[in-house]
C-alpha positions in Angstrom: 68.6 84.1 97.0 71.9 83.7 97.7 74.1 85.7 94.7 76.9 83.4 93.1 80.3 85.2 94.1 82.4 86.4 91.5 84.9 83.8 91.2 82.7 81.0 91.5 83.4 78.2 89.5 87.1 79.3 88.9 89.5 76.5 90.0 92.6 77.4 91.8 95.7 75.1 92.0 97.9 76.5 95.0 101.2 75.0 94.9 102.7 77.4 97.6 103.7 77.8 101.0 104.9 80.2 104.1 103.0 83.8 103.0 103.3 85.1 99.4 101.7 82.5 97.4 99.4 81.3 100.4 97.9 85.0 101.0 97.5 85.3 97.1 95.3 82.1 96.8 93.5 82.6 100.0 92.6 86.1 98.8 90.8 83.9 95.5 89.0 81.5 97.8 87.3 84.1 99.4 85.9 85.6 96.3 84.6 82.6 95.4 87.6 80.1 93.4 87.9 76.1 94.4 91.3 76.2 95.5 93.2 73.0 96.1 96.1 73.6 97.9 98.8 70.9 96.9 101.4 70.3 99.9 104.1 67.9 100.3 103.4 64.9 102.6 104.5 65.1 105.6 104.6 68.3 107.2 102.9 69.9 105.0 103.0 73.9 104.5 106.3 74.9 106.6 103.7 77.6 108.0 101.6 74.7 109.2 104.3 73.7 112.5 107.9 75.5 111.9 107.2 78.9 112.0 105.7 79.2 116.0 102.5 80.2 117.2 101.5 77.3 117.7 97.8 75.6 118.6 96.3 72.7 120.2 96.9 70.7 117.0 99.3 70.8 114.4 99.1 73.7 112.5 99.9 77.4 114.0 97.9 80.4 114.2 100.0 82.1 111.2 98.6 79.0 108.6 95.1 79.4 110.4 95.3 83.1 108.7 96.3 82.3 105.3 94.7 79.1 104.4 91.0 79.5 104.9 88.6 78.6 101.8 91.2 75.8 100.4 90.5 72.3 100.2 94.0 70.2 101.0 95.8 67.5 99.4 99.1 66.0 100.3 100.9 65.3 96.6 104.7 63.7 96.4 105.7 65.9 93.5 109.2 63.7 94.0 107.1 60.9 92.9 106.3 60.0 89.0 103.0 59.4 89.9 102.3 62.5 91.7 103.7 64.7 89.0 101.4 62.6 86.6 98.8 63.5 89.1 99.5 67.0 88.9 99.3 67.2 85.6 95.7 65.3 85.4 94.8 68.4 87.8 95.7 71.3 85.9 93.9 69.7 82.9 90.8 71.0 84.5 92.2 74.1 86.2 92.0 77.7 85.3 95.0 78.8 87.5 98.0 77.8 89.4 100.2 79.3 91.4 103.5 78.2 92.7 106.9 80.0 94.6 109.2 77.0 94.7 112.9 78.4 94.0 112.6 79.7 90.0 113.4 76.5 87.6 112.1 73.9 90.1 109.0 73.0 88.2 110.4 73.5 85.5 112.7 70.7 86.8 110.2 68.4 88.1 108.6 68.7 84.3 105.4 70.7 85.9 106.7 74.2 84.3 104.5 76.3 82.4 105.2 75.2 78.8 105.0 71.4 79.7 101.9 72.6 81.6 100.2 74.7 78.6 100.5 71.7 76.5 98.0 69.6 78.5 95.9 73.0 78.9 96.7 75.9 76.8 94.0 77.8 79.1 95.5 77.6 82.0 97.5 81.3 83.9 100.1 79.9 85.2 101.7 82.1 88.0 105.1 81.4 89.6 106.0 83.8 93.2 109.3 84.3 93.6 112.4 86.4 95.4 113.7 88.2 92.9 111.5 86.8 89.3 113.1 84.1 87.2 115.3 85.9 85.2 118.5 88.0 85.7 121.5 87.4 88.1 119.5 87.1 90.9 117.4 84.7 89.8 118.6 82.0 91.7 118.9 83.4 95.0 116.4 82.5 97.8 113.8 85.1 98.4 112.7 86.4 101.6 110.8 89.7 102.5 114.1 90.6 104.6 116.1 90.4 101.6 113.9 91.8 99.1 113.6 95.1 101.3 117.5 94.9 101.9 117.8 95.0 98.1 115.3 97.1 97.3 116.4 99.8 98.7 113.0 99.7 101.4 115.6 99.6 104.5 117.5 102.3 103.2 114.4 104.8 103.8 113.5 103.1 106.8 114.1 104.2 110.4 115.7 107.1 111.8 118.7 109.3 110.6 122.3 107.6 111.7 120.4 104.8 113.0 121.0 100.8 112.1 119.6 99.5 109.4 115.5 99.0 110.2 113.1 96.8 108.3 109.5 97.3 108.1 107.8 95.9 110.8 105.1 94.4 108.6 105.9 91.9 105.6 105.3 94.7 102.6 107.1 92.3 100.1 105.5 89.3 100.6 101.9 91.0 101.0 102.5 93.6 98.0 103.8 90.3 95.9 100.8 88.4 96.8 98.3 91.2 95.5 100.3 92.7 92.4 100.5 88.9 91.3 96.6 88.6 92.3 95.7 91.3 89.8 97.9 89.9 87.0 96.9 86.4 87.4 93.3 87.4 87.4 93.6 90.3 84.3 95.3 87.0 82.5 92.4 85.2 83.7 89.9 87.4 81.8 92.2 88.2 78.6 91.9 83.7 78.4 87.6 84.4 77.6 88.8 86.8 75.2 91.6 84.8 73.5 91.4 80.9 74.7 94.6 81.2 75.5 96.9 81.4 78.9 99.7 82.9 79.8 102.6 83.1 82.3 102.5 85.4 85.2 106.5 85.8 86.7 105.8 87.9 90.0 108.9 88.7 92.6 109.1 89.7 96.4 112.2 92.2 94.9 109.9 93.7 91.7 107.0 94.6 94.2 109.7 96.7 96.6 110.9 98.5 93.9 107.3 99.2 92.8 106.7 100.6 96.2 109.2 103.4 96.2 107.5 105.9 93.6 108.2 108.9 96.3 111.2 108.2 96.7 113.1 107.0 93.9 111.2 110.1 92.3 113.1 112.0 94.7 116.6 110.5 93.8 115.7 111.0 90.1 114.6 114.6 90.5 117.5 115.8 92.8 120.5 113.4 92.6 120.6 112.8 96.0 119.9 108.9 97.8 116.4 109.7 100.2 117.7 109.0 103.6 115.4 107.8 106.5 113.5 110.2 108.0 111.9 108.3 111.0 107.9 108.8 110.8 108.0 112.2 109.0 107.3 112.9 105.2 109.5 114.0 102.5 106.8 116.0 100.8 105.7 117.9 103.3 105.5 119.1 106.7 104.7 118.9 109.9 103.7 115.4 108.9 104.5 113.1 111.8 104.6 112.0 115.0 105.1 114.8 117.7 105.7 114.1 121.3 102.8 115.3 123.8 102.9 115.0 127.9 102.4 111.1 127.7 103.9 109.9 124.7 103.3 110.6 120.9 100.3 111.0 118.7 100.6 111.5 114.7 99.3 114.4 113.0 99.4 116.4 109.5 99.3 120.1 108.5 100.6 119.1 105.2 99.2 121.9 103.2 99.7 126.3 103.8 96.1 126.3 104.9 96.1 123.6 107.5 99.9 124.5 108.7 98.0 128.5 109.3 95.3 126.9 111.1 97.4 125.0 113.6 99.2 127.8 114.4 96.6 129.9 115.5 94.7 126.5 116.9 98.1 126.6 119.4 98.3 130.0 119.8 101.4 130.2 118.0 100.7 132.7 115.5 104.7 134.1 115.7 105.3 131.0 113.8 103.5 132.2 111.0 105.9 134.6 110.8 108.9 132.8 111.2 110.6 133.0 107.7 112.3 129.3 108.6 108.5 128.5 108.0 106.4 130.1 105.5 106.2 127.3 103.1 106.6 123.8 103.0 109.7 124.0 100.9 111.0 126.3 104.3 109.7 123.6 106.7 110.8 120.7 105.1 114.5 122.4 105.2 113.9 123.3 109.2 112.3 120.2 109.6 114.2 119.8 113.0 113.8 122.8 114.6 109.7 122.7 113.3 109.4 119.3 115.1 111.5 121.4 118.6 108.9 124.8 118.3 106.0 122.6 118.1 107.0 120.0 120.7 107.2 122.8 123.3 103.4 123.5 122.9 102.0 119.7 122.3 104.1 118.7 125.4 101.9 120.6 127.2 98.4 118.3 127.0 98.4 114.6 126.4 97.3 112.7 123.6 93.7 112.4 123.7 93.5 116.2 124.0 95.4 116.9 121.2 94.1 114.5 118.7 90.4 115.4 119.8 91.5 118.9 119.2 93.2 119.1 116.3 90.2 116.5 114.7 87.6 119.0 114.8 89.8 121.8 114.0 89.7 120.1 110.7 93.4 118.7 111.3 94.6 115.2 110.4 95.3 113.7 113.4 95.6 109.9 115.2 96.9 108.1 118.2 99.4 105.1 117.4 97.8 101.8 118.8 99.0 98.6 119.3 97.9 95.9 117.4 95.1 94.7 120.3 94.0 98.3 120.6 93.5 98.6 116.8 91.7 95.4 116.2 89.7 95.9 119.5 88.9 99.5 118.6 85.3 100.6 117.5 86.5 101.3 114.3 87.6 97.5 113.4 84.4 96.4 115.0 82.1 98.1 112.4 84.5 96.9 109.4 84.3 93.2 110.9 88.2 93.2 110.9 88.5 90.6 112.8 86.0 87.6 112.3 85.4 84.0 113.7 86.3 80.6 112.0 85.0 77.3 113.1 87.6 75.0 113.2 87.4 71.0 113.8 90.2 70.9 115.7 91.0 74.5 117.4 87.3 74.9 118.0 86.4 79.2 117.3 90.0 80.8 116.0 90.1 84.6 115.3 91.3 85.0 111.4 92.3 88.4 110.1 88.2 90.0 107.9 88.2 90.8 104.3 90.5 93.7 103.7 87.8 95.2 101.1 84.2 95.1 101.1 81.7 94.0 98.0 78.7 95.3 97.9 76.3 92.9 96.0 78.9 89.6 96.4 80.3 90.3 100.2 83.0 87.8 100.6 82.4 84.6 102.7 84.5 81.9 104.9 82.8 79.3 102.9 85.7 76.1 104.5 88.0 76.4 107.5 91.8 76.4 107.4 92.3 72.5 105.7 93.6 70.0 107.9 96.6 68.6 105.9 95.2 66.0 102.8 91.5 66.7 104.1 90.4 66.7 101.2 92.1 63.9 99.4 89.2 61.9 98.0 86.9 64.6 97.6 89.1 65.8 95.1 90.9 63.1 93.1 87.0 62.3 93.0 85.8 65.3 90.9 88.8 64.4 88.5 87.4 61.3 88.2 89.9 59.2 89.7 88.0 56.6 91.8 88.4 54.5 94.7 90.4 51.7 92.9 92.9 54.1 91.2 93.3 56.1 93.9 94.6 53.0 95.9 96.7 52.2 93.2 98.1 55.9 92.9 98.5 55.9 97.0 100.5 52.7 96.2 102.7 54.3 93.2 103.5 57.2 96.4 101.4 59.7 94.6 100.1 61.1 97.8 99.6 61.0 101.3 95.9 60.0 102.6 
């Protein structure tokens, strides 16, 4: 007998676009929630057609990887009928997640204070660039701006290099994760109190929250942290190293591993070198340390060094491209690339589930929806029959 997924029976209204909001709602859907994606008529979620990576049909690969396990209806929030429809849906929803500019939903009459009158148990989560208050709240919020204005870009890259952002959208994805843990905590709280609440999540706050090592370094020393390339500010050697055919990463990040590394490389003289005798001294003499180690590492290729170091119990690994990483035997064993059947695209790849549950594993129950694909189905579940649906459509509430 198939066990119920943890969030089965939880109804989520996804009024979000692009990345952080849709990604957060997809995670809820993966865990069993009934996620109803409410999109603007016409093009729907911006990632469907205007964010590149187009497929056979109207939707991009990006959309297909952030919107599985959802149903879609296209509601026009600019009409009175559309806004009233959202209120009717919210009355029987458990969670609403939106990522409009701060104040936009309130101006539409769909803010938290308005919807809590309809449903006091509703957990209402807003995702934005800079949060709902503060002097930057009204600014457009994108991952790039959050990385720049939070300090993340100040420690990314190499010393004296132009500004560099993280290669992946850490503020966007991180904000989705923070939003979900807070949303689920609030949902659990409803079970105890009967009262929903408002969750305010932002990309900026997320990026600041990621700065544990960096800001603590500043608070402890009074010196703003600087970019270090692949190095680590707390220990050395712990970085990418050049070898005869490229680079690999390694970490002899404590005294025991450092001594083992020197002996393994046949460089026992480094143990007697006063510049490298402690972690603090190795950090202070990082450039000289890298130079000395690479003199030996350059005598062999990356495969040799990764295998040799791992066999000796010293952490090491290759630097893989995304195709290499997803096609690796380990990623296959972890099911990190999974096929999804789609009515237009056929079989398309999706990123696998990042965490695994032993008793109620996540499932792909629904393909990423076509725009407005589930309008009749969803409205019928909320007691809106064919005649009323036709009347709402005539009033511009939604696109068929």
